[in-house]
C-alpha positions in Angstrom: 69.6 251.6 -50.2 69.0 247.9 -49.9 65.9 246.2 -51.2 63.2 245.5 -48.8 62.0 242.4 -50.7 64.4 239.5 -50.4 63.7 238.1 -53.9 64.7 241.3 -55.7 68.4 241.9 -56.4 70.4 245.1 -56.6 69.4 245.4 -60.3 65.7 245.2 -59.4 65.5 241.7 -61.0 63.8 238.7 -59.3 66.2 236.1 -58.0 66.3 233.2 -55.5 67.9 234.1 -52.2 71.4 232.6 -51.8 71.4 230.6 -48.6 74.8 229.0 -49.1 76.4 231.0 -46.3 73.7 230.0 -43.7 74.0 227.3 -41.2 71.5 224.5 -41.2 69.2 224.5 -38.1 65.9 222.9 -37.2 63.2 224.9 -38.9 59.5 224.6 -38.1 56.3 226.4 -39.2 52.6 226.0 -38.6 49.9 227.5 -40.8 46.2 227.5 -40.6 43.3 227.6 -43.1 39.8 228.2 -41.9 36.7 227.2 -43.9 33.1 228.3 -43.4 30.7 225.6 -44.4 26.9 225.7 -45.0 24.7 223.6 -42.7 24.1 220.9 -45.3 27.9 220.1 -45.2 28.2 220.6 -41.4 25.6 217.9 -41.1 27.8 215.4 -43.0 30.6 215.5 -40.4 30.6 212.4 -38.3 33.3 212.3 -35.6 36.6 213.0 -37.2 35.5 212.5 -40.8 33.3 213.8 -43.6 32.1 211.5 -46.4 31.2 212.9 -49.8 30.2 211.3 -53.0 34.0 211.5 -53.9 35.1 209.6 -50.8 36.5 210.4 -47.3 37.1 214.2 -47.4 39.4 214.8 -44.4 41.7 211.8 -45.2 42.0 212.9 -48.9 42.6 216.5 -47.9 45.4 215.5 -45.5 47.1 213.4 -48.3 46.7 216.3 -50.8 48.2 218.8 -48.3 51.1 216.5 -47.6 51.8 216.2 -51.3 51.6 219.9 -51.7 54.1 220.5 -48.9 56.6 218.3 -50.7 56.1 220.1 -54.0 56.0 223.7 -52.8 59.3 224.5 -54.6 57.6 223.4 -57.9 54.7 225.8 -57.3 56.3 228.9 -55.9 59.2 230.0 -58.1 61.8 231.1 -55.5 61.2 228.5 -52.9 64.1 226.2 -52.2 63.6 222.4 -52.5 63.8 221.3 -48.9 64.4 217.9 -47.3 61.2 218.0 -45.3 61.4 215.7 -42.3 58.0 216.0 -40.8 54.5 217.0 -41.9 51.5 216.9 -39.7 48.0 218.1 -40.9 44.9 218.1 -38.7 41.4 219.0 -39.6 39.0 219.9 -36.8 35.3 220.8 -37.0 34.3 224.2 -35.4 31.0 225.8 -35.0 30.5 227.0 -38.5 33.2 225.1 -40.4 36.6 223.6 -40.3 40.1 224.5 -39.1 43.0 223.0 -40.9 46.5 223.1 -39.3 49.7 222.2 -41.2 52.9 221.8 -39.3 56.2 221.2 -41.2 59.8 220.7 -40.0 63.2 220.1 -41.5 66.8 220.8 -40.8 68.1 223.2 -43.4 69.4 226.7 -44.2 66.0 228.3 -44.9 62.5 228.1 -43.3 59.4 226.1 -44.1 56.8 228.8 -43.8 55.8 228.5 -47.5 55.5 224.7 -47.2 53.2 225.0 -44.2 51.0 227.7 -45.9 50.9 225.6 -49.1 49.9 222.4 -47.2 47.1 224.2 -45.4 45.9 225.9 -48.6 45.8 222.7 -50.7 44.1 220.8 -48.0 41.4 223.5 -47.9 41.1 223.5 -51.7 40.7 219.7 -51.7 37.8 220.0 -49.2 36.2 222.6 -51.4 36.6 220.3 -54.5 35.3 217.3 -52.8 32.2 219.1 -51.3 31.2 221.4 -54.2 28.8 218.8 -55.6 26.8 219.3 -52.4 27.2 223.1 -52.1 29.3 225.9 -53.6 28.6 228.0 -50.5 32.0 227.1 -49.0 34.3 230.0 -48.0 38.0 229.6 -47.4 38.1 232.5 -45.0 41.8 232.7 -44.2 45.2 231.1 -44.6 47.8 232.4 -42.3 51.1 231.6 -40.6 50.7 230.8 -36.9 54.3 230.3 -36.0 57.8 229.7 -37.3 61.0 228.7 -35.5 64.6 228.4 -36.5 66.8 230.8 -38.4 67.5 234.3 -37.4 64.1 235.1 -36.0 61.1 233.3 -34.6 57.4 234.3 -35.1 54.4 233.5 -33.0 50.9 234.8 -33.3 50.6 234.6 -29.5 47.3 232.8 -29.8 46.5 229.8 -27.7 47.1 226.5 -29.4 49.2 228.1 -32.2 
């Protein structure tokens, strides 16, 4: 019987997946993080920015998320170091909070899902860090993969604007 988990070998030990036999293809992934904010923080959003005592929140979160994408392999033990070729992070206000989208692409032998999820997560954590002096009533409600393309299978949530 083969293992269901890709990072467990036949001896039931953890190991990085060997991708040496795979062909490099364009790989993309988009992840989303959703934050719920208290009204006191919603009131600080002006256009496409939020300013906190620590500086411009959205711009800083985008930079932090970008750095996190590039360092995912240092944070998650079995992720491959990937030659990331594109990173796009957007932060959009919604009725009761913020929606962060992180899109990553590269041409390689393995996907970029973990990079997109890490970028969205760190951007959300950066917003929390920069706004906690105003209120700790910030909730990171979800972090999820919206889509991935390339490799042996594609994944789409099927939601509009995914």
